[in-house]
mmCIF file of the C-alpha atoms, coordinates in Angstrom:
data_MODEL
# 
_entry.id   MODEL 
# 
loop_
_atom_site.group_PDB 
_atom_site.id 
_atom_site.type_symbol 
_atom_site.label_atom_id 
_atom_site.label_alt_id 
_atom_site.label_comp_id 
_atom_site.label_asym_id 
_atom_site.label_entity_id 
_atom_site.label_seq_id 
_atom_site.pdbx_PDB_ins_code 
_atom_site.Cartn_x 
_atom_site.Cartn_y 
_atom_site.Cartn_z 
_atom_site.occupancy 
_atom_site.B_iso_or_equiv 
_atom_site.pdbx_formal_charge 
_atom_site.auth_seq_id 
_atom_site.auth_comp_id 
_atom_site.auth_asym_id 
_atom_site.auth_atom_id 
_atom_site.pdbx_PDB_model_num 
ATOM 1   C CA . MET A 1 1   ? -143.531 75.898 -180.893 1.00 0.00 ? 1   MET A CA 1 
ATOM 2   C CA . ARG A 1 2   ? -145.322 75.845 -177.528 1.00 0.00 ? 2   ARG A CA 1 
ATOM 3   C CA . ALA A 1 3   ? -147.967 73.553 -178.981 1.00 0.00 ? 3   ALA A CA 1 
ATOM 4   C CA . ARG A 1 4   ? -145.326 71.200 -180.364 1.00 0.00 ? 4   ARG A CA 1 
ATOM 5   C CA . LEU A 1 5   ? -143.506 71.127 -177.034 1.00 0.00 ? 5   LEU A CA 1 
ATOM 6   C CA . ALA A 1 6   ? -146.747 70.326 -175.244 1.00 0.00 ? 6   ALA A CA 1 
ATOM 7   C CA . ALA A 1 7   ? -147.471 67.591 -177.778 1.00 0.00 ? 7   ALA A CA 1 
ATOM 8   C CA . LEU A 1 8   ? -144.116 65.823 -177.400 1.00 0.00 ? 8   LEU A CA 1 
ATOM 9   C CA . PRO A 1 9   ? -144.919 62.145 -176.809 1.00 0.00 ? 9   PRO A CA 1 
ATOM 10  C CA . ALA A 1 10  ? -143.500 60.241 -173.872 1.00 0.00 ? 10  ALA A CA 1 
ATOM 11  C CA . LEU A 1 11  ? -140.026 58.943 -174.597 1.00 0.00 ? 11  LEU A CA 1 
ATOM 12  C CA . ALA A 1 12  ? -139.361 55.252 -175.059 1.00 0.00 ? 12  ALA A CA 1 
ATOM 13  C CA . SER A 1 13  ? -137.707 53.480 -172.137 1.00 0.00 ? 13  SER A CA 1 
ATOM 14  C CA . ALA A 1 14  ? -135.179 50.675 -172.495 1.00 0.00 ? 14  ALA A CA 1 
ATOM 15  C CA . ALA A 1 15  ? -136.393 48.672 -169.480 1.00 0.00 ? 15  ALA A CA 1 
ATOM 16  C CA . ASP A 1 16  ? -137.306 45.165 -170.660 1.00 0.00 ? 16  ASP A CA 1 
ATOM 17  C CA . GLN A 1 17  ? -137.794 46.075 -174.303 1.00 0.00 ? 17  GLN A CA 1 
ATOM 18  C CA . ARG A 1 18  ? -136.559 43.412 -176.675 1.00 0.00 ? 18  ARG A CA 1 
ATOM 19  C CA . LEU A 1 19  ? -133.474 44.390 -178.646 1.00 0.00 ? 19  LEU A CA 1 
ATOM 20  C CA . ASP A 1 20  ? -135.372 44.253 -181.928 1.00 0.00 ? 20  ASP A CA 1 
ATOM 21  C CA . ALA A 1 21  ? -138.593 45.841 -180.652 1.00 0.00 ? 21  ALA A CA 1 
ATOM 22  C CA . GLN A 1 22  ? -137.802 49.538 -180.979 1.00 0.00 ? 22  GLN A CA 1 
ATOM 23  C CA . PRO A 1 23  ? -135.795 51.845 -183.213 1.00 0.00 ? 23  PRO A CA 1 
ATOM 24  C CA . ILE A 1 24  ? -132.407 53.055 -181.995 1.00 0.00 ? 24  ILE A CA 1 
ATOM 25  C CA . VAL A 1 25  ? -131.041 56.586 -182.249 1.00 0.00 ? 25  VAL A CA 1 
ATOM 26  C CA . VAL A 1 26  ? -127.257 56.924 -182.254 1.00 0.00 ? 26  VAL A CA 1 
ATOM 27  C CA . LEU A 1 27  ? -126.322 60.500 -181.356 1.00 0.00 ? 27  LEU A CA 1 
ATOM 28  C CA . ASP A 1 28  ? -123.159 62.551 -181.706 1.00 0.00 ? 28  ASP A CA 1 
ATOM 29  C CA . LEU A 1 29  ? -122.721 66.203 -180.776 1.00 0.00 ? 29  LEU A CA 1 
ATOM 30  C CA . GLU A 1 30  ? -119.901 68.505 -181.795 1.00 0.00 ? 30  GLU A CA 1 
ATOM 31  C CA . THR A 1 31  ? -119.208 71.163 -179.176 1.00 0.00 ? 31  THR A CA 1 
ATOM 32  C CA . THR A 1 32  ? -116.874 74.070 -178.487 1.00 0.00 ? 32  THR A CA 1 
ATOM 33  C CA . GLY A 1 33  ? -115.004 71.914 -175.968 1.00 0.00 ? 33  GLY A CA 1 
ATOM 34  C CA . LEU A 1 34  ? -115.335 69.193 -173.347 1.00 0.00 ? 34  LEU A CA 1 
ATOM 35  C CA . ASN A 1 35  ? -116.578 71.244 -170.400 1.00 0.00 ? 35  ASN A CA 1 
ATOM 36  C CA . ARG A 1 36  ? -120.154 70.093 -169.787 1.00 0.00 ? 36  ARG A CA 1 
ATOM 37  C CA . ARG A 1 37  ? -121.041 73.225 -167.804 1.00 0.00 ? 37  ARG A CA 1 
ATOM 38  C CA . ARG A 1 38  ? -119.486 75.861 -170.026 1.00 0.00 ? 38  ARG A CA 1 
ATOM 39  C CA . ASP A 1 39  ? -119.162 74.653 -173.608 1.00 0.00 ? 39  ASP A CA 1 
ATOM 40  C CA . VAL A 1 40  ? -121.811 74.887 -176.309 1.00 0.00 ? 40  VAL A CA 1 
ATOM 41  C CA . VAL A 1 41  ? -123.372 72.439 -178.768 1.00 0.00 ? 41  VAL A CA 1 
ATOM 42  C CA . LEU A 1 42  ? -122.457 73.415 -182.333 1.00 0.00 ? 42  LEU A CA 1 
ATOM 43  C CA . SER A 1 43  ? -123.850 70.569 -184.406 1.00 0.00 ? 43  SER A CA 1 
ATOM 44  C CA . ILE A 1 44  ? -126.008 67.483 -184.063 1.00 0.00 ? 44  ILE A CA 1 
ATOM 45  C CA . GLY A 1 45  ? -125.679 64.229 -185.965 1.00 0.00 ? 45  GLY A CA 1 
ATOM 46  C CA . ALA A 1 46  ? -127.924 61.229 -185.412 1.00 0.00 ? 46  ALA A CA 1 
ATOM 47  C CA . ILE A 1 47  ? -128.564 57.920 -187.151 1.00 0.00 ? 47  ILE A CA 1 
ATOM 48  C CA . ARG A 1 48  ? -131.589 55.644 -186.838 1.00 0.00 ? 48  ARG A CA 1 
ATOM 49  C CA . ILE A 1 49  ? -131.390 51.868 -186.654 1.00 0.00 ? 49  ILE A CA 1 
ATOM 50  C CA . GLU A 1 50  ? -134.601 50.029 -187.493 1.00 0.00 ? 50  GLU A CA 1 
ATOM 51  C CA . ALA A 1 51  ? -135.177 46.321 -188.151 1.00 0.00 ? 51  ALA A CA 1 
ATOM 52  C CA . GLN A 1 52  ? -131.521 45.662 -187.286 1.00 0.00 ? 52  GLN A CA 1 
ATOM 53  C CA . GLY A 1 53  ? -130.221 47.971 -189.997 1.00 0.00 ? 53  GLY A CA 1 
ATOM 54  C CA . ILE A 1 54  ? -129.139 51.590 -190.474 1.00 0.00 ? 54  ILE A CA 1 
ATOM 55  C CA . VAL A 1 55  ? -131.830 53.702 -192.148 1.00 0.00 ? 55  VAL A CA 1 
ATOM 56  C CA . LEU A 1 56  ? -129.861 55.953 -194.482 1.00 0.00 ? 56  LEU A CA 1 
ATOM 57  C CA . GLY A 1 57  ? -132.907 57.996 -195.482 1.00 0.00 ? 57  GLY A CA 1 
ATOM 58  C CA . LYS A 1 58  ? -133.560 59.138 -191.902 1.00 0.00 ? 58  LYS A CA 1 
ATOM 59  C CA . THR A 1 59  ? -130.248 60.739 -190.994 1.00 0.00 ? 59  THR A CA 1 
ATOM 60  C CA . PHE A 1 60  ? -130.534 63.805 -188.738 1.00 0.00 ? 60  PHE A CA 1 
ATOM 61  C CA . ALA A 1 61  ? -127.976 66.582 -189.321 1.00 0.00 ? 61  ALA A CA 1 
ATOM 62  C CA . ARG A 1 62  ? -128.070 70.135 -188.017 1.00 0.00 ? 62  ARG A CA 1 
ATOM 63  C CA . VAL A 1 63  ? -125.543 72.914 -187.479 1.00 0.00 ? 63  VAL A CA 1 
ATOM 64  C CA . LEU A 1 64  ? -126.826 75.342 -184.851 1.00 0.00 ? 64  LEU A CA 1 
ATOM 65  C CA . ASN A 1 65  ? -126.973 79.093 -185.284 1.00 0.00 ? 65  ASN A CA 1 
ATOM 66  C CA . VAL A 1 66  ? -125.432 80.016 -181.929 1.00 0.00 ? 66  VAL A CA 1 
ATOM 67  C CA . GLU A 1 67  ? -123.386 83.028 -180.892 1.00 0.00 ? 67  GLU A CA 1 
ATOM 68  C CA . THR A 1 68  ? -120.254 81.660 -179.276 1.00 0.00 ? 68  THR A CA 1 
ATOM 69  C CA . ALA A 1 69  ? -116.496 81.830 -179.378 1.00 0.00 ? 69  ALA A CA 1 
ATOM 70  C CA . LEU A 1 70  ? -114.795 79.129 -181.424 1.00 0.00 ? 70  LEU A CA 1 
ATOM 71  C CA . PRO A 1 71  ? -111.499 78.211 -179.746 1.00 0.00 ? 71  PRO A CA 1 
ATOM 72  C CA . LEU A 1 72  ? -108.813 77.228 -182.224 1.00 0.00 ? 72  LEU A CA 1 
ATOM 73  C CA . THR A 1 73  ? -108.230 73.910 -180.488 1.00 0.00 ? 73  THR A CA 1 
ATOM 74  C CA . GLY A 1 74  ? -111.866 72.961 -181.064 1.00 0.00 ? 74  GLY A CA 1 
ATOM 75  C CA . GLN A 1 75  ? -111.869 74.115 -184.672 1.00 0.00 ? 75  GLN A CA 1 
ATOM 76  C CA . LEU A 1 76  ? -108.963 71.799 -185.387 1.00 0.00 ? 76  LEU A CA 1 
ATOM 77  C CA . PHE A 1 77  ? -111.364 68.938 -184.612 1.00 0.00 ? 77  PHE A CA 1 
ATOM 78  C CA . HIS A 1 78  ? -114.826 69.995 -185.806 1.00 0.00 ? 78  HIS A CA 1 
ATOM 79  C CA . SER A 1 79  ? -113.721 72.474 -188.549 1.00 0.00 ? 79  SER A CA 1 
ATOM 80  C CA . LEU A 1 80  ? -116.837 74.621 -188.076 1.00 0.00 ? 80  LEU A CA 1 
ATOM 81  C CA . THR A 1 81  ? -116.512 78.353 -188.713 1.00 0.00 ? 81  THR A CA 1 
ATOM 82  C CA . LYS A 1 82  ? -118.473 81.417 -187.635 1.00 0.00 ? 82  LYS A CA 1 
ATOM 83  C CA . GLU A 1 83  ? -120.018 81.490 -191.108 1.00 0.00 ? 83  GLU A CA 1 
ATOM 84  C CA . ASP A 1 84  ? -121.142 77.858 -190.749 1.00 0.00 ? 84  ASP A CA 1 
ATOM 85  C CA . LEU A 1 85  ? -122.904 78.787 -187.518 1.00 0.00 ? 85  LEU A CA 1 
ATOM 86  C CA . ARG A 1 86  ? -124.504 81.908 -189.026 1.00 0.00 ? 86  ARG A CA 1 
ATOM 87  C CA . GLN A 1 87  ? -126.006 79.738 -191.763 1.00 0.00 ? 87  GLN A CA 1 
ATOM 88  C CA . GLY A 1 88  ? -127.140 77.125 -189.255 1.00 0.00 ? 88  GLY A CA 1 
ATOM 89  C CA . ASP A 1 89  ? -130.556 76.302 -187.850 1.00 0.00 ? 89  ASP A CA 1 
ATOM 90  C CA . ASP A 1 90  ? -132.339 77.986 -184.964 1.00 0.00 ? 90  ASP A CA 1 
ATOM 91  C CA . PRO A 1 91  ? -131.281 75.841 -181.979 1.00 0.00 ? 91  PRO A CA 1 
ATOM 92  C CA . ARG A 1 92  ? -134.846 75.796 -180.643 1.00 0.00 ? 92  ARG A CA 1 
ATOM 93  C CA . GLN A 1 93  ? -136.157 74.397 -183.885 1.00 0.00 ? 93  GLN A CA 1 
ATOM 94  C CA . ALA A 1 94  ? -133.296 71.933 -184.313 1.00 0.00 ? 94  ALA A CA 1 
ATOM 95  C CA . LEU A 1 95  ? -133.546 70.529 -180.785 1.00 0.00 ? 95  LEU A CA 1 
ATOM 96  C CA . LEU A 1 96  ? -137.321 70.199 -180.950 1.00 0.00 ? 96  LEU A CA 1 
ATOM 97  C CA . GLU A 1 97  ? -137.066 68.418 -184.299 1.00 0.00 ? 97  GLU A CA 1 
ATOM 98  C CA . LEU A 1 98  ? -134.484 66.041 -182.822 1.00 0.00 ? 98  LEU A CA 1 
ATOM 99  C CA . LEU A 1 99  ? -136.751 65.136 -179.903 1.00 0.00 ? 99  LEU A CA 1 
ATOM 100 C CA . GLU A 1 100 ? -139.737 64.625 -182.206 1.00 0.00 ? 100 GLU A CA 1 
ATOM 101 C CA . TRP A 1 101 ? -137.619 62.539 -184.586 1.00 0.00 ? 101 TRP A CA 1 
ATOM 102 C CA . GLY A 1 102 ? -136.260 60.260 -181.867 1.00 0.00 ? 102 GLY A CA 1 
ATOM 103 C CA . HIS A 1 103 ? -139.088 60.040 -179.338 1.00 0.00 ? 103 HIS A CA 1 
ATOM 104 C CA . ASP A 1 104 ? -139.839 56.373 -180.112 1.00 0.00 ? 104 ASP A CA 1 
ATOM 105 C CA . ALA A 1 105 ? -136.249 55.138 -179.896 1.00 0.00 ? 105 ALA A CA 1 
ATOM 106 C CA . ILE A 1 106 ? -133.635 53.861 -177.495 1.00 0.00 ? 106 ILE A CA 1 
ATOM 107 C CA . TRP A 1 107 ? -130.749 56.370 -177.553 1.00 0.00 ? 107 TRP A CA 1 
ATOM 108 C CA . LEU A 1 108 ? -127.070 55.410 -177.721 1.00 0.00 ? 108 LEU A CA 1 
ATOM 109 C CA . ALA A 1 109 ? -123.874 57.454 -177.889 1.00 0.00 ? 109 ALA A CA 1 
ATOM 110 C CA . TRP A 1 110 ? -120.133 57.007 -177.502 1.00 0.00 ? 110 TRP A CA 1 
ATOM 111 C CA . HIS A 1 111 ? -119.226 58.385 -174.050 1.00 0.00 ? 111 HIS A CA 1 
ATOM 112 C CA . ALA A 1 112 ? -122.926 58.985 -173.528 1.00 0.00 ? 112 ALA A CA 1 
ATOM 113 C CA . TRP A 1 113 ? -122.398 60.830 -170.239 1.00 0.00 ? 113 TRP A CA 1 
ATOM 114 C CA . PHE A 1 114 ? -121.000 63.760 -172.216 1.00 0.00 ? 114 PHE A CA 1 
ATOM 115 C CA . ASP A 1 115 ? -123.562 63.879 -175.023 1.00 0.00 ? 115 ASP A CA 1 
ATOM 116 C CA . GLU A 1 116 ? -126.409 63.417 -172.549 1.00 0.00 ? 116 GLU A CA 1 
ATOM 117 C CA . ALA A 1 117 ? -125.193 66.266 -170.347 1.00 0.00 ? 117 ALA A CA 1 
ATOM 118 C CA . MET A 1 118 ? -124.731 68.590 -173.328 1.00 0.00 ? 118 MET A CA 1 
ATOM 119 C CA . LEU A 1 119 ? -128.083 67.657 -174.886 1.00 0.00 ? 119 LEU A CA 1 
ATOM 120 C CA . HIS A 1 120 ? -129.926 68.125 -171.595 1.00 0.00 ? 120 HIS A CA 1 
ATOM 121 C CA . ARG A 1 121 ? -128.292 71.482 -170.931 1.00 0.00 ? 121 ARG A CA 1 
ATOM 122 C CA . ALA A 1 122 ? -129.031 72.735 -174.455 1.00 0.00 ? 122 ALA A CA 1 
ATOM 123 C CA . ALA A 1 123 ? -132.653 71.553 -174.278 1.00 0.00 ? 123 ALA A CA 1 
ATOM 124 C CA . GLY A 1 124 ? -133.018 73.262 -170.915 1.00 0.00 ? 124 GLY A CA 1 
ATOM 125 C CA . GLN A 1 125 ? -131.511 76.488 -172.232 1.00 0.00 ? 125 GLN A CA 1 
ATOM 126 C CA . TRP A 1 126 ? -133.375 76.683 -175.533 1.00 0.00 ? 126 TRP A CA 1 
ATOM 127 C CA . LEU A 1 127 ? -136.609 74.798 -174.855 1.00 0.00 ? 127 LEU A CA 1 
ATOM 128 C CA . GLY A 1 128 ? -137.016 75.042 -171.094 1.00 0.00 ? 128 GLY A CA 1 
ATOM 129 C CA . LEU A 1 129 ? -137.201 71.253 -170.760 1.00 0.00 ? 129 LEU A CA 1 
ATOM 130 C CA . SER A 1 130 ? -136.077 69.359 -167.671 1.00 0.00 ? 130 SER A CA 1 
ATOM 131 C CA . PRO A 1 131 ? -133.918 66.204 -167.798 1.00 0.00 ? 131 PRO A CA 1 
ATOM 132 C CA . ALA A 1 132 ? -136.925 64.153 -166.646 1.00 0.00 ? 132 ALA A CA 1 
ATOM 133 C CA . VAL A 1 133 ? -138.602 64.539 -170.051 1.00 0.00 ? 133 VAL A CA 1 
ATOM 134 C CA . LEU A 1 134 ? -135.429 64.148 -172.129 1.00 0.00 ? 134 LEU A CA 1 
ATOM 135 C CA . PRO A 1 135 ? -133.849 60.975 -173.473 1.00 0.00 ? 135 PRO A CA 1 
ATOM 136 C CA . ARG A 1 136 ? -131.439 58.948 -171.418 1.00 0.00 ? 136 ARG A CA 1 
ATOM 137 C CA . LEU A 1 137 ? -128.413 57.955 -173.478 1.00 0.00 ? 137 LEU A CA 1 
ATOM 138 C CA . HIS A 1 138 ? -126.846 54.523 -173.048 1.00 0.00 ? 138 HIS A CA 1 
ATOM 139 C CA . ASP A 1 139 ? -123.089 54.302 -173.468 1.00 0.00 ? 139 ASP A CA 1 
ATOM 140 C CA . LEU A 1 140 ? -121.779 52.158 -176.299 1.00 0.00 ? 140 LEU A CA 1 
ATOM 141 C CA . ALA A 1 141 ? -118.257 52.701 -174.948 1.00 0.00 ? 141 ALA A CA 1 
ATOM 142 C CA . HIS A 1 142 ? -119.290 50.440 -172.036 1.00 0.00 ? 142 HIS A CA 1 
ATOM 143 C CA . ILE A 1 143 ? -121.517 48.099 -174.039 1.00 0.00 ? 143 ILE A CA 1 
ATOM 144 C CA . MET A 1 144 ? -118.815 47.172 -176.582 1.00 0.00 ? 144 MET A CA 1 
ATOM 145 C CA . PRO A 1 145 ? -116.179 45.800 -174.153 1.00 0.00 ? 145 PRO A CA 1 
ATOM 146 C CA . ALA A 1 146 ? -118.914 44.055 -172.159 1.00 0.00 ? 146 ALA A CA 1 
ATOM 147 C CA . LEU A 1 147 ? -120.079 42.146 -175.237 1.00 0.00 ? 147 LEU A CA 1 
ATOM 148 C CA . LEU A 1 148 ? -116.731 41.809 -177.005 1.00 0.00 ? 148 LEU A CA 1 
ATOM 149 C CA . PRO A 1 149 ? -114.256 41.263 -174.143 1.00 0.00 ? 149 PRO A CA 1 
ATOM 150 C CA . GLU A 1 150 ? -111.642 39.971 -176.576 1.00 0.00 ? 150 GLU A CA 1 
ATOM 151 C CA . HIS A 1 151 ? -111.281 43.586 -177.711 1.00 0.00 ? 151 HIS A CA 1 
ATOM 152 C CA . ALA A 1 152 ? -111.516 45.174 -174.255 1.00 0.00 ? 152 ALA A CA 1 
ATOM 153 C CA . ARG A 1 153 ? -108.009 46.596 -174.717 1.00 0.00 ? 153 ARG A CA 1 
ATOM 154 C CA . CYS A 1 154 ? -109.658 49.204 -176.979 1.00 0.00 ? 154 CYS A CA 1 
ATOM 155 C CA . GLY A 1 155 ? -111.180 50.720 -173.838 1.00 0.00 ? 155 GLY A CA 1 
ATOM 156 C CA . GLY A 1 156 ? -113.112 53.898 -174.561 1.00 0.00 ? 156 GLY A CA 1 
ATOM 157 C CA . ASP A 1 157 ? -111.174 54.790 -177.713 1.00 0.00 ? 157 ASP A CA 1 
ATOM 158 C CA . LEU A 1 158 ? -113.604 55.056 -180.626 1.00 0.00 ? 158 LEU A CA 1 
ATOM 159 C CA . ASP A 1 159 ? -110.846 54.979 -183.225 1.00 0.00 ? 159 ASP A CA 1 
ATOM 160 C CA . ALA A 1 160 ? -109.373 51.823 -181.681 1.00 0.00 ? 160 ALA A CA 1 
ATOM 161 C CA . TRP A 1 161 ? -112.748 50.088 -181.856 1.00 0.00 ? 161 TRP A CA 1 
ATOM 162 C CA . LEU A 1 162 ? -113.279 51.143 -185.462 1.00 0.00 ? 162 LEU A CA 1 
ATOM 163 C CA . GLN A 1 163 ? -109.868 49.755 -186.352 1.00 0.00 ? 163 GLN A CA 1 
ATOM 164 C CA . ALA A 1 164 ? -110.469 46.528 -184.434 1.00 0.00 ? 164 ALA A CA 1 
ATOM 165 C CA . MET A 1 165 ? -113.804 46.025 -186.225 1.00 0.00 ? 165 MET A CA 1 
ATOM 166 C CA . ARG A 1 166 ? -112.253 47.029 -189.570 1.00 0.00 ? 166 ARG A CA 1 
ATOM 167 C CA . LEU A 1 167 ? -114.584 49.960 -189.968 1.00 0.00 ? 167 LEU A CA 1 
ATOM 168 C CA . GLY A 1 168 ? -113.765 53.345 -191.427 1.00 0.00 ? 168 GLY A CA 1 
ATOM 169 C CA . ASN A 1 169 ? -114.944 56.863 -190.702 1.00 0.00 ? 169 ASN A CA 1 
ATOM 170 C CA . SER A 1 170 ? -115.304 59.306 -193.561 1.00 0.00 ? 170 SER A CA 1 
ATOM 171 C CA . ALA A 1 171 ? -114.773 62.413 -191.406 1.00 0.00 ? 171 ALA A CA 1 
ATOM 172 C CA . ARG A 1 172 ? -113.868 62.077 -187.726 1.00 0.00 ? 172 ARG A CA 1 
ATOM 173 C CA . HIS A 1 173 ? -115.330 64.821 -185.535 1.00 0.00 ? 173 HIS A CA 1 
ATOM 174 C CA . ASP A 1 174 ? -118.107 65.467 -188.017 1.00 0.00 ? 174 ASP A CA 1 
ATOM 175 C CA . ALA A 1 175 ? -121.300 64.817 -186.051 1.00 0.00 ? 175 ALA A CA 1 
ATOM 176 C CA . VAL A 1 176 ? -123.045 62.714 -188.699 1.00 0.00 ? 176 VAL A CA 1 
ATOM 177 C CA . ALA A 1 177 ? -119.911 60.770 -189.648 1.00 0.00 ? 177 ALA A CA 1 
ATOM 178 C CA . ASP A 1 178 ? -119.158 59.962 -186.013 1.00 0.00 ? 178 ASP A CA 1 
ATOM 179 C CA . ALA A 1 179 ? -122.782 58.964 -185.408 1.00 0.00 ? 179 ALA A CA 1 
ATOM 180 C CA . MET A 1 180 ? -122.647 56.686 -188.459 1.00 0.00 ? 180 MET A CA 1 
ATOM 181 C CA . ALA A 1 181 ? -119.416 55.042 -187.289 1.00 0.00 ? 181 ALA A CA 1 
ATOM 182 C CA . THR A 1 182 ? -120.906 54.551 -183.831 1.00 0.00 ? 182 THR A CA 1 
ATOM 183 C CA . ALA A 1 183 ? -124.089 53.107 -185.361 1.00 0.00 ? 183 ALA A CA 1 
ATOM 184 C CA . GLU A 1 184 ? -122.009 50.544 -187.249 1.00 0.00 ? 184 GLU A CA 1 
ATOM 185 C CA . LEU A 1 185 ? -120.430 49.515 -183.946 1.00 0.00 ? 185 LEU A CA 1 
ATOM 186 C CA . ALA A 1 186 ? -123.910 49.334 -182.413 1.00 0.00 ? 186 ALA A CA 1 
ATOM 187 C CA . LEU A 1 187 ? -124.974 46.821 -185.063 1.00 0.00 ? 187 LEU A CA 1 
ATOM 188 C CA . ILE A 1 188 ? -121.970 44.652 -184.174 1.00 0.00 ? 188 ILE A CA 1 
ATOM 189 C CA . ALA A 1 189 ? -122.837 44.923 -180.480 1.00 0.00 ? 189 ALA A CA 1 
ATOM 190 C CA . LEU A 1 190 ? -126.449 43.919 -181.108 1.00 0.00 ? 190 LEU A CA 1 
ATOM 191 C CA . GLN A 1 191 ? -125.374 40.946 -183.199 1.00 0.00 ? 191 GLN A CA 1 
ATOM 192 C CA . ARG A 1 192 ? -123.039 39.779 -180.418 1.00 0.00 ? 192 ARG A CA 1 
ATOM 193 C CA . ALA A 1 193 ? -125.729 40.343 -177.776 1.00 0.00 ? 193 ALA A CA 1 
ATOM 194 C CA . ARG A 1 194 ? -128.121 38.056 -179.609 1.00 0.00 ? 194 ARG A CA 1 
ATOM 195 C CA . ALA A 1 195 ? -125.372 35.467 -180.087 1.00 0.00 ? 195 ALA A CA 1 
ATOM 196 C CA . CYS A 1 196 ? -124.778 35.559 -176.314 1.00 0.00 ? 196 CYS A CA 1 
ATOM 197 C CA . GLY A 1 197 ? -128.457 34.920 -175.640 1.00 0.00 ? 197 GLY A CA 1 
ATOM 198 C CA . LEU A 1 198 ? -129.280 38.449 -174.520 1.00 0.00 ? 198 LEU A CA 1 
ATOM 199 C CA . THR A 1 199 ? -132.734 39.443 -175.677 1.00 0.00 ? 199 THR A CA 1 
ATOM 200 C CA . THR A 1 200 ? -133.624 42.652 -173.829 1.00 0.00 ? 200 THR A CA 1 
ATOM 201 C CA . TRP A 1 201 ? -132.093 46.071 -173.370 1.00 0.00 ? 201 TRP A CA 1 
ATOM 202 C CA . SER A 1 202 ? -132.091 45.618 -169.604 1.00 0.00 ? 202 SER A CA 1 
ATOM 203 C CA . GLU A 1 203 ? -129.777 42.609 -170.021 1.00 0.00 ? 203 GLU A CA 1 
ATOM 204 C CA . VAL A 1 204 ? -127.404 44.561 -172.254 1.00 0.00 ? 204 VAL A CA 1 
ATOM 205 C CA . ILE A 1 205 ? -127.412 47.561 -169.911 1.00 0.00 ? 205 ILE A CA 1 
ATOM 206 C CA . ALA A 1 206 ? -126.742 45.267 -166.932 1.00 0.00 ? 206 ALA A CA 1 
ATOM 207 C CA . ALA A 1 207 ? -123.778 43.728 -168.762 1.00 0.00 ? 207 ALA A CA 1 
ATOM 208 C CA . ALA A 1 208 ? -122.412 47.198 -169.503 1.00 0.00 ? 208 ALA A CA 1 
ATOM 209 C CA . ALA A 1 209 ? -122.881 48.261 -165.874 1.00 0.00 ? 209 ALA A CA 1 
ATOM 210 C CA . LYS A 1 210 ? -121.013 45.166 -164.701 1.00 0.00 ? 210 LYS A CA 1 
ATOM 211 C CA . GLN A 1 211 ? -118.156 45.953 -167.079 1.00 0.00 ? 211 GLN A CA 1 
ATOM 212 C CA . ARG A 1 212 ? -118.030 49.497 -165.748 1.00 0.00 ? 212 ARG A CA 1 
ATOM 213 C CA . ARG A 1 213 ? -117.934 48.336 -162.114 1.00 0.00 ? 213 ARG A CA 1 
ATOM 214 C CA . GLN A 1 214 ? -115.011 46.086 -162.933 1.00 0.00 ? 214 GLN A CA 1 
ATOM 215 C CA . GLY A 1 215 ? -113.125 49.199 -163.950 1.00 0.00 ? 215 GLY A CA 1 
ATOM 216 C CA . ASP A 1 216 ? -112.713 51.090 -167.182 1.00 0.00 ? 216 ASP A CA 1 
ATOM 217 C CA . THR A 1 217 ? -109.400 52.811 -166.591 1.00 0.00 ? 217 THR A CA 1 
ATOM 218 C CA . ALA A 1 218 ? -108.445 53.486 -170.189 1.00 0.00 ? 218 ALA A CA 1 
ATOM 219 C CA . PRO A 1 219 ? -108.151 57.204 -171.046 1.00 0.00 ? 219 PRO A CA 1 
ATOM 220 C CA . LEU A 1 220 ? -111.140 58.727 -172.778 1.00 0.00 ? 220 LEU A CA 1 
ATOM 221 C CA . ALA A 1 221 ? -110.741 59.356 -176.489 1.00 0.00 ? 221 ALA A CA 1 
ATOM 222 C CA . PHE A 1 222 ? -113.428 61.143 -178.496 1.00 0.00 ? 222 PHE A CA 1 
# 
């Protein structure tokens, strides 16, 4: 594992990359709760977008074998049990495989600040990696209203956006299902970005930052 960690390639950077130049990873994490300093990652789901389409054969799905309490309130959402965790993957192996799998991509998530914080903390705990060598996640919850202002009333509510775009979700709060739903929204966002004349990730990120500065006061909904 040390050799694989040392061999991790440099991560892709959004910067001025063209929207169609690099793969995209859409990440979702299921956790014991919403406290970024205390709660624990239980499962990882990620979807790749390549050539402007979802690559179904490259889905990433792992349940982590971690020793942790499972509060009832959390179980009502993610439905994972102690037995599921016992049968899960070594978190070191799973996290390293995720980083190897997504090293060449731009990373997106819904409420990316949360997934990024949890991913970085887990990678620090299990792999000894610092945030400087870990992916930065860009927030689709800010990108969507920036590119589709006619639906800005949806705010940061993933379910509201799925309904507005007439998309379904086979199993909310399942990491892979949520990542897939978010990836479908990402495809819509990319299509709108191109229609608006945006060609690079830096332009999209700037539009999202402008939207955020103007105020996103809607309550968060995972």
